[in-house]
C-alpha positions as CSV (number, residue, x, y, z in Angstrom):
1,X,-13.5,56.4,16.4
2,X,-14.8,53.1,14.9
3,X,-12.4,51.6,12.4
4,X,-14.1,51.1,8.9
5,X,-13.3,48.1,6.8
6,X,-12.8,50.1,3.8
7,X,-10.0,52.1,5.5
8,X,-8.3,48.8,6.3
9,X,-8.6,47.8,2.7
10,X,-7.1,51.0,1.7
11,X,-4.2,50.7,4.1
12,X,-3.7,47.2,2.7
13,X,-3.3,48.2,-0.7
14,X,-1.0,51.2,0.1
15,X,1.2,49.0,2.3
16,X,1.4,46.2,-0.4
17,X,2.1,48.8,-3.1
18,X,4.6,50.6,-0.9
19,X,3.2,54.1,-1.6
20,X,0.2,56.2,-1.4
21,X,0.0,57.1,-5.0
22,X,0.5,53.5,-6.2
23,X,-2.0,52.4,-3.7
24,X,-4.6,54.9,-5.0
25,X,-4.0,53.7,-8.7
26,X,-4.8,50.3,-7.5
27,X,-8.0,51.3,-5.9
28,X,-8.9,53.5,-8.7
29,X,-9.4,56.5,-6.3
30,X,-7.7,59.9,-6.1
31,X,-4.8,60.3,-3.9
32,X,-6.3,62.9,-1.6
33,X,-9.2,60.4,-0.9
34,X,-6.8,57.6,-0.1
35,X,-4.8,60.0,2.1
36,X,-7.9,61.1,4.0
37,X,-8.9,57.4,4.6
38,X,-5.3,56.8,6.0
39,X,-5.5,59.7,8.1
40,X,-8.8,58.6,9.8
41,X,-7.4,55.1,10.2
42,X,-4.3,56.5,11.9
43,X,-6.5,58.5,14.1
44,X,-8.6,55.6,15.2
45,X,-5.5,53.5,15.8
46,X,-3.9,56.3,18.0
47,X,-0.3,56.1,16.7
48,X,1.5,56.2,13.2
49,X,1.1,53.4,10.8
50,X,3.8,54.5,8.3
51,X,6.2,57.1,7.4
52,X,7.2,58.6,4.1
53,X,10.5,57.3,2.5
54,X,11.2,59.3,-0.7
55,X,8.2,58.6,-3.0
56,X,7.2,55.5,-0.9
57,X,6.2,54.7,2.7
58,X,7.8,52.3,5.3
59,X,5.5,50.8,8.0
60,X,5.9,51.5,11.6
61,X,5.7,48.4,14.1
62,X,2.2,49.2,14.6
63,X,1.5,49.3,10.8
64,X,3.4,45.9,10.5
65,X,1.0,44.5,13.0
66,X,-2.0,46.0,11.5
67,X,-1.1,44.7,8.0
68,X,-1.6,41.1,9.4
69,X,-5.0,41.9,10.5
70,X,-6.0,43.8,7.4
71,X,-4.8,40.6,5.3
72,X,-7.0,38.3,7.5
73,X,-10.0,40.8,6.7
74,X,-9.4,40.5,3.2
75,X,-9.3,36.7,3.4
76,X,-12.4,36.8,5.2
77,X,-14.2,39.2,2.6
78,X,-13.0,37.1,-0.3
79,X,-14.5,34.0,1.5
80,X,-17.8,35.8,2.0
81,X,-17.8,36.8,-1.8
82,X,-17.1,33.2,-2.8
83,X,-19.8,31.9,-0.5
84,X,-22.2,34.5,-2.1
85,X,-21.2,33.3,-5.6
86,X,-21.8,29.7,-4.7
87,X,-25.2,30.3,-3.2
88,X,-26.2,32.5,-6.2
89,X,-25.0,29.7,-8.7
90,X,-26.7,27.0,-6.3
91,X,-23.4,25.3,-5.6
92,X,-24.0,25.8,-1.9
93,X,-26.8,26.4,0.4
94,X,-29.7,24.5,2.3
95,X,-33.3,24.0,1.6
96,X,-35.3,23.4,4.5
97,X,-38.8,22.0,4.0
98,X,-41.6,21.3,6.6
99,X,-44.7,19.2,5.5
100,X,-47.5,17.3,6.7
101,X,-46.9,13.5,6.6
102,X,-49.1,12.7,3.6
103,X,-47.5,15.4,1.4
104,X,-44.0,14.2,2.6
105,X,-44.9,10.5,1.9
106,X,-46.6,10.7,-1.4
107,X,-46.2,14.0,-3.2
108,X,-42.6,15.5,-2.4
109,X,-40.3,12.5,-3.0
110,X,-40.3,12.7,-6.8
111,X,-39.8,16.3,-6.9
112,X,-37.0,16.3,-4.2
113,X,-35.3,13.7,-6.2
114,X,-35.5,15.8,-9.4
115,X,-34.1,18.9,-7.4
116,X,-31.4,16.8,-6.0
117,X,-30.3,15.6,-9.6
118,X,-30.3,19.0,-10.8
119,X,-28.5,20.7,-7.8
120,X,-26.5,18.1,-6.0
121,X,-24.6,20.6,-3.8
122,X,-27.8,21.9,-2.1
123,X,-28.3,20.2,1.3
124,X,-31.8,19.2,1.8
125,X,-33.5,19.1,5.3
126,X,-37.2,17.6,5.4
127,X,-39.3,17.5,8.5
128,X,-42.7,16.0,8.8
129,X,-45.4,16.7,11.3
130,X,-49.0,17.6,12.2
131,X,-50.6,20.8,11.2
132,X,-50.4,22.5,14.4
133,X,-46.5,22.0,14.6
134,X,-46.2,23.1,11.0
135,X,-48.0,26.4,11.6
136,X,-45.7,27.1,14.5
137,X,-42.6,26.6,12.1
138,X,-43.9,29.2,9.6
139,X,-40.9,31.7,9.3
140,X,-38.3,29.3,10.6
141,X,-38.4,26.9,7.4
142,X,-38.0,28.0,3.7
143,X,-41.2,26.1,2.5
144,X,-44.2,24.6,4.3
145,X,-46.5,22.1,2.7
146,X,-49.8,22.0,4.5
147,X,-53.1,20.2,4.0
148,X,-56.6,21.2,5.2
149,X,-59.0,24.1,5.7
150,X,-57.4,27.4,7.0
151,X,-59.5,30.2,8.4
152,X,-58.0,33.5,8.8
153,X,-54.4,32.5,7.8
154,X,-53.2,36.1,8.5
155,X,-53.6,35.4,12.2
156,X,-50.7,33.1,12.2
157,X,-48.8,33.7,8.7
158,X,-45.9,36.1,9.0
159,X,-46.2,39.3,6.9
160,X,-43.2,38.2,4.6
161,X,-44.9,35.0,3.7
162,X,-47.8,34.0,1.4
163,X,-50.2,30.9,1.8
164,X,-51.3,29.8,-1.7
165,X,-53.2,26.7,-3.1
166,X,-50.8,24.2,-4.5
167,X,-52.9,21.1,-5.7
168,X,-56.4,19.8,-5.2
169,X,-57.1,16.2,-4.9
170,X,-60.1,13.9,-4.2
171,X,-60.6,12.0,-1.0
172,X,-62.0,8.4,-1.4
173,X,-63.0,5.8,1.0
174,X,-61.0,2.6,1.2
175,X,-62.3,-1.0,1.8
176,X,-61.1,-4.6,1.3
177,X,-62.0,-6.3,-1.8
178,X,-64.4,-8.5,0.1
179,X,-66.2,-5.6,2.0
180,X,-69.9,-5.3,1.5
181,X,-69.4,-1.5,0.3
182,X,-67.5,-3.0,-2.8
183,X,-70.7,-3.0,-4.7
184,X,-70.5,0.9,-4.7
185,X,-67.1,0.9,-6.5
186,X,-68.5,2.0,-9.9
187,X,-71.0,4.6,-8.8
188,X,-69.6,5.8,-5.3
189,X,-70.9,5.5,-1.7
190,X,-73.3,7.8,0.1
191,X,-72.6,8.9,3.6
192,X,-75.5,7.1,5.3
193,X,-74.4,3.8,3.7
194,X,-70.6,4.6,4.6
195,X,-71.5,5.2,8.2
196,X,-73.4,1.9,8.7
197,X,-69.8,0.5,9.0
198,X,-67.1,1.0,11.3
199,X,-64.7,4.1,10.4
200,X,-60.9,4.1,10.6
201,X,-59.8,7.6,11.5
202,X,-56.2,9.0,11.3
203,X,-54.8,11.1,14.1
204,X,-56.7,14.4,14.7
205,X,-54.1,16.7,12.9
206,X,-54.6,14.9,9.7
207,X,-56.0,16.9,6.7
208,X,-57.9,14.1,5.3
209,X,-59.7,13.5,8.5
210,X,-60.5,17.1,9.1
211,X,-61.9,17.2,5.5
212,X,-64.2,14.2,6.0
213,X,-65.3,15.4,9.4
214,X,-66.2,18.8,8.0
215,X,-68.2,17.0,5.1
216,X,-70.1,14.8,7.7
217,X,-70.8,17.9,9.8
218,X,-72.1,19.8,6.9
219,X,-74.5,16.9,6.4
220,X,-75.5,16.6,9.7
221,X,-74.1,13.2,10.2
222,X,-71.9,11.7,12.9
223,X,-69.7,8.6,13.2
224,X,-71.1,5.9,15.5
225,X,-68.2,3.3,15.4
226,X,-64.6,4.2,14.7
227,X,-61.0,3.2,15.3
228,X,-58.2,5.9,15.6
229,X,-54.7,5.0,14.2
230,X,-51.5,7.2,13.5
231,X,-50.2,7.6,10.0
232,X,-51.2,6.8,6.3
233,X,-49.6,3.5,6.6
234,X,-51.4,2.4,9.8
235,X,-54.7,3.2,8.0
236,X,-53.8,0.9,5.1
237,X,-53.0,-2.0,7.6
238,X,-56.2,-1.4,9.5
239,X,-58.5,-1.5,6.4
240,X,-56.6,-4.6,5.2
241,X,-57.1,-6.3,8.5
242,X,-60.9,-5.7,8.3
243,X,-61.2,-3.3,10.9
244,X,-63.3,-0.9,9.0
245,X,-63.3,1.8,6.2
246,X,-60.5,4.3,5.9
247,X,-59.8,7.4,3.8
248,X,-57.1,8.4,1.6
249,X,-56.4,10.8,-1.2
250,X,-56.3,9.7,-4.9
251,X,-52.9,11.2,-5.3
252,X,-51.5,9.1,-2.5
253,X,-53.1,6.1,-3.7
254,X,-51.7,6.4,-7.2
255,X,-48.1,6.3,-5.7
256,X,-48.9,3.8,-3.0
257,X,-50.5,1.3,-5.0
258,X,-52.3,-0.4,-2.3
259,X,-54.3,-3.5,-2.8
260,X,-57.6,-1.8,-1.6
261,X,-60.7,-0.7,-3.3
262,X,-61.3,3.1,-3.5
263,X,-64.9,4.4,-3.4
264,X,-66.0,7.9,-4.5
265,X,-67.5,9.7,-1.5
266,X,-70.8,11.4,-1.7
267,X,-71.5,10.8,-5.3
268,X,-71.7,12.2,-7.9
269,X,-69.6,15.1,-6.9
270,X,-67.1,13.5,-4.7
271,X,-65.1,15.1,-1.7
272,X,-62.0,17.1,-2.6
273,X,-59.4,18.9,-0.4
274,X,-56.6,21.4,-1.3
275,X,-53.0,21.2,-0.4
276,X,-51.3,24.5,0.4
277,X,-47.8,25.9,0.5
278,X,-46.6,28.7,2.6
279,X,-43.4,30.3,1.4
280,X,-41.6,33.7,1.7
281,X,-42.7,36.3,-0.8
282,X,-40.4,36.5,-4.0
283,X,-38.2,39.1,-2.5
284,X,-37.4,37.0,0.5
285,X,-36.7,33.8,-1.4
286,X,-33.1,32.1,-1.5
287,X,-31.9,31.0,-4.8
288,X,-32.2,27.4,-3.8
289,X,-35.9,27.9,-2.8
290,X,-36.8,29.8,-6.2
291,X,-35.1,26.9,-7.9
292,X,-37.3,24.2,-6.2
293,X,-40.5,26.3,-6.6
294,X,-39.8,26.3,-10.4
295,X,-39.7,22.4,-10.2
296,X,-42.8,22.3,-8.3
297,X,-44.7,24.7,-10.6
298,X,-43.6,23.0,-13.7
299,X,-45.6,19.7,-13.1
């Protein structure tokens, strides 16, 4: 017979109150119910745990040994209850976030800092990476920030998660202040004028790059001269060095304050992209994740 935790806790109360009746009162249960639990526990152990002495009980050697184990279990259960209390009140826990590089560099720092000020006891883990890695991480992280265009997300999104738009932002071209395309700073630059100059691409996993490539594909155009670099900062350095035209989101530029000239693409409509977040459905969220989402959606 398998020993039940509630049977051990019943035995502990009876032993510490030195009687079945007193233990039943402490447990707010009937004496017959307590006696039945003790009987089942004794049967599971295979030898007597106590014998009656007047109106009380005296533990057998087996009962004395089991008493120490029962006290250890009570301590463990108390620790679990305290752990749950601290997590529910955001005094303990961990928030694990995976993000594309652009989102992590320019859109998350202020929001994570606000969360840290409000909930200093929650441990933050942030990992950045390309889209392919991030998709593989769905389900193992609390929250994912993704950029780009998604076809059939249900093919890779776990059933307990949702993918929803978080923020829309404009993508602009970047040039040096002495670049010939600066004359289009007020009105924006068309694709054909843009493609007359070398293009600086980010790595293939970049959401900004995919958005521009899709727009060029839709327009039936292709890039003839290009340079490929890795990372947002590398784009800035390449543009500043005069290697060509780069691309970045307006939101990132607003925070980066680069000394480069932004040009609206494909005027007058411009080119926009959407930042997405993948998160567990509300019933599967931790208290820490729910609190961070509140900060995120308050903007």
